C-alpha positions as MATLAB code, in Angstrom:
seq = 'MFLSANPQSLILVTAFEPFGGQAVNPAQEVLRALPDRLGARPLSRLLLPTAFAASGKRLLEALRERAPNDLVMLGQAGGAAGLRFERLGRNLDDARIPDNDGDQPRNQPIVPGEPDTCPATLPLNAMYAAVQALGLPCEWSDNAGSYVCNHALYTALHYIARNRLPTRAGFIHLPWLPEQAAQTDSPAPSMALDKQLQAVLAALGALG';
ca = [
      24.489    4.176    5.215;
      21.368    5.629    6.486;
      19.837    9.071    5.573;
      18.499   10.726    8.720;
      14.780   11.782    8.543;
      13.439   14.996    6.089;
      13.547   17.383    7.788;
      10.643   18.696    5.758;
       8.693   16.043    7.046;
       8.440   13.898    3.306;
       4.898   11.769    3.126;
       6.406    8.443    0.257;
       3.128    6.997   -1.278;
       3.532    4.017   -3.219;
       1.010    1.778   -5.634;
       1.633   -1.046   -8.492;
       0.549   -1.820  -11.825;
      -1.554   -3.748  -13.221;
      -1.963   -7.340  -12.583;
      -3.347  -10.332  -13.550;
      -4.462   -9.915  -17.025;
      -6.345   -6.901  -16.043;
      -5.774   -3.654  -17.642;
      -5.539   -1.533  -14.742;
      -4.857   -0.561  -10.834;
      -6.544    1.619   -8.875;
      -3.459    1.797   -6.851;
      -1.935    3.180   -9.831;
      -4.682    5.657  -11.529;
      -5.283    7.573   -7.639;
      -0.736    7.947   -7.195;
      -1.612    9.581  -10.391;
      -3.823   12.075   -9.272;
      -2.056   12.807   -6.275;
      -0.785   16.308   -5.691;
       2.727   17.336   -4.904;
       2.149   18.617   -1.959;
       0.102   18.410    1.256;
      -0.398   21.060    2.741;
       3.311   22.175    3.977;
       3.794   18.312    3.393;
       5.828   17.342    0.218;
       4.566   13.936   -1.290;
       6.882   12.680   -3.408;
       5.476    8.606   -5.518;
       6.701    5.382   -6.295;
       4.872    3.462   -8.924;
       5.958   -0.495   -7.866;
       5.958   -3.635  -10.162;
       4.147   -5.800   -9.025;
       7.093   -8.045   -9.098;
       8.319   -9.662   -5.573;
      11.266   -9.886   -5.850;
      11.524   -6.123   -7.418;
       9.255   -4.556   -5.645;
      10.813   -4.882   -2.189;
      14.171   -4.408   -3.805;
      12.417   -0.225   -5.527;
      10.668   -0.387   -2.007;
      13.649   -0.503    0.064;
      15.563    2.207   -2.084;
      13.761    4.165   -1.958;
      13.416    4.028    1.862;
      17.361    3.986    2.095;
      17.367    8.105   -0.719;
      13.925    9.173    0.618;
      14.237    8.982    3.936;
      10.063    9.595    4.499;
       8.769    9.994    6.810;
       5.769    8.140    6.427;
       5.375    5.494    4.332;
       1.806    4.992    2.544;
       1.237    1.980    0.368;
      -1.379    1.218   -1.962;
      -2.831   -1.671   -4.160;
      -5.908   -2.968   -5.361;
      -8.208   -5.492   -3.449;
     -10.400   -7.283   -5.638;
     -14.214   -7.111   -3.731;
     -13.526   -4.685   -1.284;
     -16.422   -2.573   -0.800;
     -14.244    0.050    0.761;
     -10.361    1.183    1.667;
      -9.085   -1.466    3.720;
      -6.898   -0.912    6.493;
      -4.129   -3.517    6.855;
      -3.149   -3.169   10.805;
      -0.254   -6.356   10.195;
       1.840   -7.408    7.357;
       2.633  -11.060    7.294;
       5.738  -12.888    7.360;
       3.759  -14.944    4.178;
       4.907  -15.214   -0.269;
       2.084  -17.701   -1.562;
       1.215  -16.717   -4.854;
      -2.391  -18.059   -6.524;
      -1.171  -16.975   -9.867;
       2.195  -15.309  -10.959;
       2.992  -12.312  -10.253;
       4.654   -9.878  -13.376;
       7.681  -11.533  -13.736;
       6.544  -14.894  -13.684;
       7.497  -15.453   -9.658;
       5.164  -17.728   -7.874;
       6.208  -18.142   -4.786;
       4.220  -21.379   -3.087;
       3.981  -21.105    1.295;
       7.877  -19.118    1.441;
       8.591  -16.854    4.358;
       9.249  -13.507    3.462;
      12.017  -13.372    6.017;
      13.737  -16.281    7.393;
      13.435  -16.382   10.798;
      12.238  -13.201   11.133;
       8.469  -13.196   12.899;
       5.544  -14.078   11.926;
       4.255  -10.724   11.472;
       4.834   -6.989   11.865;
       1.881   -4.150   13.275;
       1.360   -1.486   10.405;
       2.906    2.235   12.629;
       0.567    4.427   10.389;
      -2.166    6.445   12.623;
      -4.504    3.949   11.171;
      -7.185    4.639   13.451;
      -6.616    8.833   12.751;
      -7.194    8.110    8.961;
      -9.946    5.766    9.221;
     -11.684    8.049   10.906;
     -10.989   10.681    8.598;
     -12.430    7.994    5.374;
     -15.376    7.647    7.108;
     -16.294   11.371    8.038;
     -16.475   11.583    4.088;
     -19.172    8.858    4.339;
     -17.066    6.566    2.342;
     -17.299    2.918    3.046;
     -14.269    1.693    4.864;
     -12.986   -1.554    7.261;
     -10.281   -3.211    8.994;
      -7.422   -6.400    7.875;
      -5.036   -8.387   10.159;
      -4.355   -9.969    6.489;
      -3.575   -8.136    3.671;
      -3.812  -11.533    1.723;
       0.175  -13.663    0.884;
       0.590  -11.346   -2.829;
       3.479   -8.612   -3.945;
       0.932   -6.684   -2.053;
       1.321   -7.643    1.558;
       5.003   -8.660    0.045;
       6.556   -4.965    0.296;
       4.293   -4.110    3.322;
       6.254   -6.753    5.534;
       9.758   -6.110    3.713;
       8.905   -2.241    4.741;
       7.459   -2.754    8.378;
      10.513   -5.048    8.658;
      13.201   -3.256    7.781;
      12.098   -0.322    9.707;
      12.259   -2.226   12.322;
      14.984   -3.856   11.755;
      16.958   -0.549   11.196;
      15.249    1.365   14.073;
      14.670    4.258   11.028;
      11.993    6.511   12.142;
       9.879    6.457    9.389;
       6.221    5.393   10.071;
       4.574    2.869    7.558;
       1.269    1.109    6.583;
      -1.176   -0.357    3.759;
      -4.222    0.835    2.340;
      -6.184   -1.468    0.089;
      -8.677    0.435   -2.950;
     -11.482   -1.119   -4.472;
     -11.673   -2.167   -7.740;
     -12.836    0.744   -9.828;
     -16.636    0.498  -12.357;
     -15.506   -0.082  -15.441;
     -13.371   -3.110  -13.564;
     -16.440   -4.732  -11.834;
     -18.214   -4.626  -14.872;
     -16.082   -7.316  -16.571;
     -16.359   -9.840  -13.538;
     -19.200  -12.527  -14.285;
     -21.075  -12.002  -10.615;
     -22.307   -8.085   -9.176;
     -19.041   -7.276   -7.197;
     -18.028   -3.442   -5.276;
     -16.516   -1.095   -6.536;
     -15.925    2.865   -6.171;
     -14.918    5.656   -8.705;
     -12.017    6.915   -8.600;
     -12.502   10.538   -7.428;
     -13.789    8.521   -4.563;
     -11.204    6.674   -3.816;
      -9.314    9.666   -4.844;
     -11.159   11.864   -2.614;
     -10.808    8.714    0.629;
      -7.047    9.003    0.266;
      -5.891   12.509    0.297;
      -8.256   12.670    3.749;
      -6.848    9.653    5.225;
      -2.961   11.202    4.329;
      -4.392   14.859    5.456;
      -4.321   12.201    8.647;
      -1.099   12.213    9.322;
      -0.718   15.411   11.173;
];
């Protein structure tokens, strides 16, 4: 049984735990710093495990139980210079490294027999423009990778479309924090946490 859309116009924001041996994930840090409301709209947080099966299960449970009007997923993209707005979820799991549960699917569909891609349904143009207006770097992407971030994105978009839910959904990748970039062998782009938080708040404010 599916719940009706939240009459208070709920925004659900998700993020992931650190992975790949790192001690921090910028998406998790931004999630922690978000307020409980964004203007008149309540904001709900959900920290997902960086694990294929567990993240998908937890995400679908939240969609059923919280019935958000908007689902904004956040994740880490090491090497990105700014916020990366993902326009598509791909029906592919192909992990270069194991997830936090030790699972490492290779070249497997997320939902067998279903479309190769699902388009994001958030008002991405307005969100992108809001970040640009702050003078902070951002970019478009049609490839969210084939790790847990993309798994969650495709899982949510497919579920919403299949069940004709009113929820708008999409994904924003965040760059490394400076302390993460400093641990790499060669210079890598990064963005301070306060700037990342400003950018995410601007994007959320553009949801309408």
